[in-house]
Structure formats: C-alpha cells, structure tokens
N, CA, C and O of each residue as an XYZ file, in Angstrom:
544
protein
N       0.851     -1.182      0.000
C       0.000      0.000      0.000
C       0.886      1.232      0.000
O       1.859      1.306      0.751
N       0.558      2.170     -0.820
C       1.299      3.409     -0.920
C       0.682      4.435      0.033
O      -0.408      4.940     -0.236
N       1.367      4.756      1.155
C       0.787      5.680      2.136
C       0.511      7.068      1.574
O      -0.320      7.799      2.112
N       1.203      7.440      0.492
C       0.967      8.760     -0.089
C      -0.405      8.838     -0.762
O      -0.939      9.931     -0.949
N      -0.981      7.684     -1.128
C      -2.275      7.663     -1.785
C      -3.404      7.373     -0.803
O      -4.562      7.281     -1.210
N      -3.091      7.231      0.465
C      -4.110      6.970      1.476
C      -4.934      8.234      1.703
O      -4.401      9.342      1.769
N      -6.244      8.040      1.821
C      -7.160      9.157      2.038
C      -7.830      8.959      3.390
O      -8.380      7.892      3.666
N      -7.785      9.972      4.219
C      -8.425      9.914      5.529
C      -9.937      9.869      5.358
O     -10.504     10.645      4.589
N     -10.584      8.963      6.074
C     -12.035      8.793      6.023
C     -12.634      9.306      7.319
O     -12.112      9.033      8.400
N     -13.710     10.036      7.217
C     -14.407     10.539      8.395
C     -15.002      9.368      9.178
O     -15.615      8.473      8.596
N     -14.820      9.380     10.484
C     -15.366      8.344     11.359
C     -16.386      8.998     12.281
O     -16.050      9.881     13.070
N     -17.641      8.553     12.173
C     -18.670      9.013     13.105
C     -18.674      8.069     14.292
O     -18.382      6.881     14.154
N     -19.006      8.601     15.451
C     -19.093      7.758     16.637
C     -20.519      7.780     17.177
O     -21.265      8.741     16.986
N     -20.872      6.695     17.854
C     -22.204      6.577     18.444
C     -22.139      5.534     19.548
O     -21.112      4.885     19.745
N     -23.226      5.383     20.251
C     -23.321      4.359     21.289
C     -23.773      3.023     20.726
O     -23.539      1.980     21.336
N     -24.428      3.048     19.553
C     -24.983      1.820     18.983
C     -25.015      1.917     17.460
O     -25.096      3.007     16.894
N     -24.949      0.744     16.803
C     -25.094      0.700     15.348
C     -26.498      0.221     14.966
O     -26.767     -0.055     13.797
N     -27.383      0.125     15.951
C     -28.724     -0.425     15.728
C     -29.496      0.319     14.642
O     -30.143     -0.316     13.810
N     -29.442      1.647     14.631
C     -30.191      2.413     13.628
C     -29.736      2.082     12.211
O     -30.557      1.953     11.303
N     -28.427      1.946     12.026
C     -27.892      1.613     10.713
C     -28.406      0.245     10.262
O     -28.812      0.072      9.113
N     -28.383     -0.711     11.170
C     -28.831     -2.068     10.854
C     -30.329     -2.078     10.565
O     -30.778     -2.749      9.636
N     -31.097     -1.342     11.351
C     -32.550     -1.291     11.147
C     -32.902     -0.731      9.774
O     -33.831     -1.212      9.125
N     -32.163      0.287      9.329
C     -32.430      0.862      8.010
C     -32.226     -0.154      6.896
O     -33.043     -0.240      5.979
N     -31.159     -0.914      6.965
C     -30.878     -1.937      5.955
C     -31.899     -3.059      6.062
O     -32.356     -3.584      5.046
N     -32.258     -3.428      7.283
C     -33.265     -4.473      7.509
C     -34.583     -4.092      6.823
O     -35.222     -4.933      6.190
N     -34.983     -2.830      6.950
C     -36.228     -2.367      6.328
C     -36.159     -2.441      4.802
O     -37.137     -2.813      4.152
N     -35.007     -2.088      4.232
C     -34.850     -2.168      2.772
C     -34.960     -3.613      2.287
O     -35.620     -3.892      1.286
N     -34.312     -4.520      3.003
C     -34.356     -5.937      2.613
C     -35.777     -6.471      2.769
O     -36.265     -7.202      1.906
N     -36.435     -6.113      3.853
C     -37.807     -6.561      4.081
C     -38.722     -6.094      2.956
O     -39.548     -6.864      2.467
N     -38.580     -4.843      2.546
C     -39.398     -4.300      1.452
C     -39.170     -5.067      0.156
O     -40.124     -5.421     -0.538
N     -37.921     -5.320     -0.165
C     -37.591     -6.040     -1.395
C     -38.122     -7.475     -1.326
O     -38.652     -7.983     -2.314
N     -37.984     -8.131     -0.168
C     -38.482     -9.505     -0.011
C     -40.003     -9.536     -0.155
O     -40.553    -10.456     -0.760
N     -40.673     -8.541      0.395
C     -42.135     -8.476      0.289
C     -42.559     -8.273     -1.168
O     -43.560     -8.839     -1.607
N     -41.803     -7.468     -1.915
C     -42.103     -7.263     -3.334
C     -41.984     -8.585     -4.099
O     -42.783     -8.853     -4.996
N     -41.010     -9.396     -3.757
C     -40.869    -10.721     -4.390
C     -42.064    -11.598     -4.060
O     -42.569    -12.317     -4.922
N     -42.508    -11.542     -2.834
C     -43.677    -12.299     -2.385
C     -44.902    -11.896     -3.209
O     -45.654    -12.753     -3.674
N     -45.094    -10.599     -3.383
C     -46.235    -10.107     -4.158
C     -46.128    -10.494     -5.634
O     -47.140    -10.788     -6.271
N     -44.923    -10.494     -6.173
C     -44.729    -10.883     -7.577
C     -45.129    -12.335     -7.819
O     -45.533    -12.691     -8.926
N     -45.021    -13.161     -6.807
C     -45.442    -14.557     -6.924
C     -46.936    -14.701     -6.686
O     -47.446    -15.820     -6.640
N     -47.633    -13.609     -6.537
C     -49.074    -13.647     -6.317
C     -49.453    -13.862     -4.865
O     -50.570    -14.283     -4.566
N     -48.525    -13.573     -3.959
C     -48.819    -13.704     -2.530
C     -48.818    -15.137     -2.037
O     -49.383    -15.439     -0.986
N     -48.192    -16.010     -2.787
C     -48.115    -17.409     -2.366
C     -47.004    -17.532     -1.335
O     -45.870    -17.123     -1.587
N     -47.324    -18.090     -0.182
C     -46.385    -18.169      0.939
C     -45.410    -19.323      0.843
O     -45.356    -20.042     -0.154
N     -44.643    -19.477      1.908
C     -43.736    -20.597      2.039
C     -42.312    -20.342      1.569
O     -41.464    -21.226      1.696
N     -42.024    -19.176      1.037
C     -40.675    -18.895      0.544
C     -40.071    -17.662      1.219
O     -39.239    -16.978      0.624
N     -40.475    -17.380      2.428
C     -40.020    -16.176      3.133
C     -38.514    -16.069      3.249
O     -37.942    -15.016      2.965
N     -37.864    -17.148      3.665
C     -36.414    -17.117      3.811
C     -35.732    -16.935      2.457
O     -34.777    -16.166      2.343
N     -36.212    -17.632      1.435
C     -35.637    -17.495      0.105
C     -35.803    -16.064     -0.414
O     -34.884    -15.507     -1.016
N     -36.987    -15.470     -0.178
C     -37.218    -14.085     -0.588
C     -36.241    -13.149      0.115
O     -35.679    -12.244     -0.501
N     -36.049    -13.377      1.402
C     -35.147    -12.534      2.198
C     -33.715    -12.631      1.660
O     -33.071    -11.610      1.418
N     -33.226    -13.843      1.474
C     -31.849    -14.036      1.016
C     -31.638    -13.467     -0.382
O     -30.588    -12.892     -0.669
N     -32.632    -13.625     -1.248
C     -32.553    -13.062     -2.600
C     -32.491    -11.536     -2.532
O     -31.687    -10.911     -3.223
N     -33.336    -10.948     -1.703
C     -33.353     -9.489     -1.556
C     -32.011     -8.989     -1.014
O     -31.485     -7.975     -1.474
N     -31.476     -9.697     -0.053
C     -30.189     -9.317      0.521
C     -29.091     -9.361     -0.550
O     -28.274     -8.443     -0.629
N     -29.063    -10.405     -1.366
C     -28.073    -10.518     -2.448
C     -28.253     -9.410     -3.484
O     -27.272     -8.900     -4.024
N     -29.500     -9.036     -3.762
C     -29.761     -7.998     -4.758
C     -29.341     -6.604     -4.276
O     -28.953     -5.755     -5.079
N     -29.419     -6.381     -2.983
C     -29.176     -5.046     -2.439
C     -27.772     -4.817     -1.890
O     -27.247     -3.706     -1.970
N     -27.161     -5.865     -1.330
C     -25.939     -5.672     -0.556
C     -24.749     -6.472     -1.056
O     -24.883     -7.547     -1.640
N     -23.588     -5.904     -0.803
C     -22.316     -6.603     -0.925
C     -21.725     -6.599      0.482
O     -21.595     -5.544      1.102
N     -21.369     -7.781      0.984
C     -20.769     -7.889      2.316
C     -19.302     -8.256      2.160
O     -18.971     -9.432      2.012
N     -18.422     -7.265      2.193
C     -16.999     -7.556      1.973
C     -16.380     -8.311      3.148
O     -16.853     -8.251      4.283
N     -15.326     -9.008      2.829
C     -14.569     -9.736      3.852
C     -13.831     -8.724      4.721
O     -13.315     -7.724      4.222
N     -13.786     -8.989      6.016
C     -13.076     -8.120      6.954
C     -12.072     -8.940      7.750
O     -12.327    -10.092      8.101
N     -10.938     -8.335      8.027
C      -9.909     -8.966      8.849
C      -9.688     -8.082     10.069
O      -9.439     -6.883      9.944
N      -9.782     -8.684     11.242
C      -9.601     -7.963     12.500
C      -8.388     -8.558     13.200
O      -8.282     -9.773     13.366
N      -7.476     -7.681     13.608
C      -6.312     -8.170     14.356
C      -5.917     -7.157     15.415
O      -6.243     -5.973     15.322
N      -5.211     -7.646     16.419
C      -4.686     -6.776     17.466
C      -3.178     -6.705     17.305
O      -2.512     -7.719     17.093
N      -2.647     -5.484     17.410
C      -1.213     -5.286     17.258
C      -0.796     -4.072     18.076
O      -1.354     -2.986     17.917
N       0.167     -4.256     18.934
C       0.672     -3.151     19.764
C      -0.450     -2.444     20.517
O      -0.520     -1.215     20.515
N      -1.317     -3.203     21.154
C      -2.428     -2.671     21.952
C      -3.469     -1.910     21.125
O      -4.263     -1.149     21.676
N      -3.466     -2.110     19.838
C      -4.447     -1.464     18.970
C      -5.203     -2.525     18.191
O      -4.688     -3.614     17.934
N      -6.420     -2.195     17.823
C      -7.215     -3.071     16.960
C      -7.156     -2.489     15.558
O      -7.359     -1.292     15.358
N      -6.875     -3.359     14.588
C      -6.796     -2.936     13.192
C      -7.801     -3.762     12.397
O      -7.748     -4.992     12.392
N      -8.713     -3.069     11.729
C      -9.728     -3.722     10.912
C      -9.471     -3.327      9.460
O      -9.412     -2.142      9.132
N      -9.319     -4.326      8.596
C      -9.102     -4.086      7.169
C     -10.268     -4.688      6.399
O     -10.586     -5.867      6.550
N     -10.895     -3.869      5.577
C     -12.043     -4.305      4.785
C     -11.783     -3.948      3.325
O     -11.617     -2.776      2.986
N     -11.749     -4.959      2.468
C     -11.542     -4.714      1.033
C     -12.894     -4.388      0.409
O     -13.753     -5.259      0.275
N     -13.074     -3.122      0.026
C     -14.351     -2.704     -0.552
C     -14.241     -2.410     -2.040
O     -15.251     -2.129     -2.684
N     -13.048     -2.468     -2.596
C     -12.866     -2.201     -4.011
C     -12.849     -0.712     -4.308
O     -12.697      0.123     -3.416
N     -13.007     -0.406     -5.583
C     -12.955      0.999     -6.007
C     -14.286      1.671     -5.738
O     -15.306      1.328     -6.336
N     -14.262      2.618     -4.843
C     -15.415      3.470     -4.561
C     -14.894      4.887     -4.371
O     -13.704      5.104     -4.143
N     -15.787      5.824     -4.467
C     -15.397      7.201     -4.175
C     -15.247      7.349     -2.670
O     -16.176      7.017     -1.935
N     -14.123      7.831     -2.191
C     -13.944      7.983     -0.741
C     -15.066      8.798     -0.084
O     -15.406      8.564      1.075
N     -15.633      9.746     -0.819
C     -16.732     10.551     -0.270
C     -17.985      9.718     -0.034
O     -18.852     10.123      0.740
N     -18.100      8.549     -0.692
C     -19.274      7.682     -0.533
C     -19.153      6.721      0.655
O     -20.104      6.003      0.965
N     -18.005      6.701      1.314
C     -17.790      5.771      2.429
C     -18.317      6.377      3.716
O     -17.968      7.501      4.078
N     -19.167      5.614      4.407
C     -19.693      6.021      5.710
C     -19.212      5.010      6.744
O     -19.356      3.802      6.552
N     -18.651      5.495      7.821
C     -18.100      4.621      8.850
C     -18.610      5.092     10.199
O     -18.408      6.242     10.589
N     -19.275      4.186     10.907
C     -19.801      4.479     12.239
C     -19.127      3.541     13.225
O     -19.116      2.326     13.028
N     -18.570      4.103     14.280
C     -17.824      3.312     15.258
C     -18.418      3.518     16.644
O     -18.716      4.640     17.052
N     -18.582      2.410     17.354
C     -18.996      2.437     18.761
C     -17.858      1.804     19.567
O     -16.922      1.272     18.971
N     -17.907      1.845     20.877
C     -16.846      1.193     21.657
C     -16.740     -0.315     21.402
O     -15.679     -0.899     21.623
N     -17.824     -0.952     20.940
C     -17.838     -2.404     20.771
C     -17.866     -2.892     19.326
O     -17.554     -4.053     19.063
N     -18.237     -2.019     18.383
C     -18.449     -2.487     17.022
C     -18.356     -1.342     16.026
O     -18.169     -0.183     16.395
N     -18.489     -1.697     14.764
C     -18.487     -0.679     13.710
C     -19.349     -1.152     12.553
O     -19.618     -2.343     12.401
N     -19.772     -0.201     11.748
C     -20.478     -0.509     10.505
C     -19.869      0.367      9.418
O     -19.592      1.549      9.627
N     -19.670     -0.239      8.260
C     -19.163      0.506      7.115
C     -20.176      0.360      5.990
O     -20.718     -0.720      5.751
N     -20.418      1.471      5.308
C     -21.330      1.480      4.171
C     -20.699      2.314      3.066
O     -19.973      3.274      3.326
N     -20.987      1.932      1.841
C     -20.543      2.716      0.688
C     -21.385      2.290     -0.501
O     -21.879      1.164     -0.556
N     -21.539      3.186     -1.434
C     -22.251      2.851     -2.666
C     -21.243      2.329     -3.678
O     -20.252      2.991     -3.989
N     -21.511      1.137     -4.185
C     -20.697      0.584     -5.264
C     -21.456      0.884     -6.549
O     -22.354      0.140     -6.944
N     -21.090      1.965     -7.184
C     -21.816      2.429     -8.367
C     -21.655      1.486     -9.551
O     -22.495      1.481    -10.451
N     -20.596      0.690     -9.567
C     -20.347     -0.230    -10.678
C     -21.394     -1.337    -10.699
O     -21.957     -1.631    -11.754
N     -21.663     -1.952     -9.559
C     -22.624     -3.062     -9.513
C     -23.997     -2.620     -9.015
O     -24.939     -3.412     -9.017
N     -24.118     -1.367     -8.592
C     -25.412     -0.851     -8.155
C     -25.890     -1.422     -6.841
O     -27.095     -1.526     -6.612
N     -24.971     -1.791     -5.978
C     -25.331     -2.336     -4.670
C     -24.649     -1.528     -3.575
O     -23.681     -0.807     -3.817
N     -25.174     -1.668     -2.381
C     -24.581     -1.009     -1.224
C     -23.614     -1.972     -0.547
O     -23.952     -3.124     -0.276
N     -22.424     -1.490     -0.283
C     -21.491     -2.234      0.544
C     -21.936     -2.016      1.978
O     -22.122     -0.879      2.411
N     -22.105     -3.091      2.703
C     -22.577     -2.986      4.087
C     -21.948     -4.096      4.906
O     -22.080     -5.274      4.571
N     -21.265     -3.726      5.976
C     -20.633     -4.733      6.827
C     -20.581     -4.230      8.254
O     -20.218     -3.082      8.510
N     -20.948     -5.100      9.177
C     -20.793     -4.809     10.601
C     -19.686     -5.691     11.153
O     -19.481     -6.816     10.698
N     -18.977     -5.164     12.139
C     -17.882     -5.908     12.766
C     -17.925     -5.670     14.266
O     -18.045     -4.534     14.724
N     -17.826     -6.747     15.018
C     -17.703     -6.672     16.475
C     -16.213     -6.676     16.821
O     -15.461     -7.503     16.306
N     -15.789     -5.770     17.680
C     -14.394     -5.734     18.101
C     -14.134     -6.798     19.171
O     -15.042     -7.149     19.925
N     -12.907     -7.311     19.244
C     -12.594     -8.320     20.262
C     -12.580     -7.749     21.683
O     -12.658     -8.493     22.661
N     -12.481     -6.432     21.783
C     -12.552     -5.744     23.082
C     -13.005     -4.312     22.820
O     -13.001     -3.854     21.678
N     -13.392     -3.613     23.871
C     -13.843     -2.228     23.728
C     -12.692     -1.332     23.282
O     -11.533     -1.556     23.631
N     -13.045     -0.311     22.501
C     -12.045      0.642     22.032
C     -12.401      2.039     22.521
O     -13.522      2.297     22.959
N     -11.437      2.918     22.437
C     -11.665      4.340     22.688
C     -12.021      4.961     21.339
O     -11.149      5.133     20.487
N     -13.286      5.296     21.142
C     -13.733      5.808     19.838
C     -13.061      7.125     19.469
O     -12.971      7.464     18.289
N     -12.590      7.865     20.461
C     -11.928      9.139     20.192
C     -10.555      8.953     19.546
O      -9.996      9.898     18.990
N     -10.016      7.740     19.620
C      -8.715      7.454     19.020
C      -8.841      6.692     17.698
O      -7.833      6.317     17.099
N     -10.061      6.465     17.248
C     -10.278      5.702     16.016
C      -9.953      6.561     14.795
O     -10.383      7.710     14.694
N      -9.190      5.984     13.877
C      -8.848      6.651     12.625
C      -9.084      5.672     11.479
O      -8.892      4.466     11.637
N      -9.495      6.186     10.343
C      -9.721      5.321      9.183
C      -9.127      5.963      7.944
O      -9.166      7.180      7.761
N      -8.572      5.097      7.096
C      -8.052      5.544      5.808
C      -8.605      4.627      4.720
O      -9.024      3.499      4.981
N      -8.592      5.145      3.497
C      -8.960      4.357      2.317
C      -7.746      4.377      1.391
O      -7.256      5.439      1.007
N      -7.271      3.180      1.042
C      -6.123      3.078      0.132
C      -6.168      1.720     -0.559
O      -6.497      0.709      0.062
N      -5.841      1.704     -1.829
C      -5.763      0.474     -2.607
C      -7.020     -0.387     -2.492
O      -6.929     -1.614     -2.432
N      -8.187      0.248     -2.461
C      -9.450     -0.481     -2.400
C      -9.804     -1.019     -1.023
O     -10.754     -1.791     -0.886
N      -9.052     -0.621      0.003
C      -9.319     -1.098      1.370
C      -9.596      0.078      2.300
O      -9.028      1.161      2.156
N     -10.477     -0.168      3.250
C     -10.654      0.755      4.358
C      -9.957      0.116      5.540
O     -10.172     -1.059      5.838
N      -9.120      0.894      6.216
C      -8.391      0.394      7.368
C      -8.716      1.279      8.556
O      -8.458      2.482      8.544
N      -9.291      0.662      9.588
C      -9.599      1.364     10.831
C      -8.569      0.943     11.854
O      -8.284     -0.244     12.013
N      -8.010      1.919     12.547
C      -7.078      1.666     13.639
C      -7.654      2.341     14.874
O      -8.010      3.519     14.848
N      -7.741      1.574     15.953
C      -8.298      2.133     17.191
C      -7.571      1.543     18.401
O      -7.891      1.884     19.539
C-alpha cells in the first residue's frame, strides 16, 4: 500500500449501530415483500425471498480484524469506490461501514464486532488500494 495515496475517512461515533442495521433491515424486508407479491402472494418462501433481496441489495466484503501493539486494526476490502461515498460508524464495541458501489449498483454494508472495547476518540480510518483500514 502506498501511504501517499491513502485518504483519511471521516469516522462518526455513536453508542450503537442499531439504527444503521434497522435501516438496511427495512430495505431488505421491502424487497423480499415485493418478491412475495410478484409470486401472487403465495407463501412458504419467506427465507428465500429474504436471502434473494439481501443478495440484490448488498455486498458484504470480507473483513480482517487483528490486534497489534495494543491497537485493533480492521481491514475491509471494498474495491474501487469514491472515498466521499464511504460512511463509517464506530462504537466502543463495534463498527459498521457502508458505501455505494456504483459499478454493480449495490450497497457495501458490513458490521464488525471488536474483540474488546475501544476508545472511539482514538479511532482513525483511511482508504487506500481499495481497502478501508480502521485503527483504534
């Protein structure tokens, strides 16, 4: 990774990521319900509708979490996105990252639980080489 090309990403802090998750849950529920209606309201495929809707709406990138020198480092490969489109919310126990992937027309969405509590005031994030790296 070339540190000269790293771009600092704004990190919002909160007590919970519940609101972020609820918003995505509502979008998936709406899409799954639309699939149900397209089948004429025939039941029995709720889980399949949900999973299909989730695949249509979201990309869940792989994340690597490690501890090094008393810090937690989270690396998430999100590919090429505009740094301005990256939203990062951090709590003492977890984080959520979101970004619009304009190429595939899906939202990148991933939640991560930290192995221990962090000081959110010391959390920093950068975007470089298609990865978001949070250090806390």
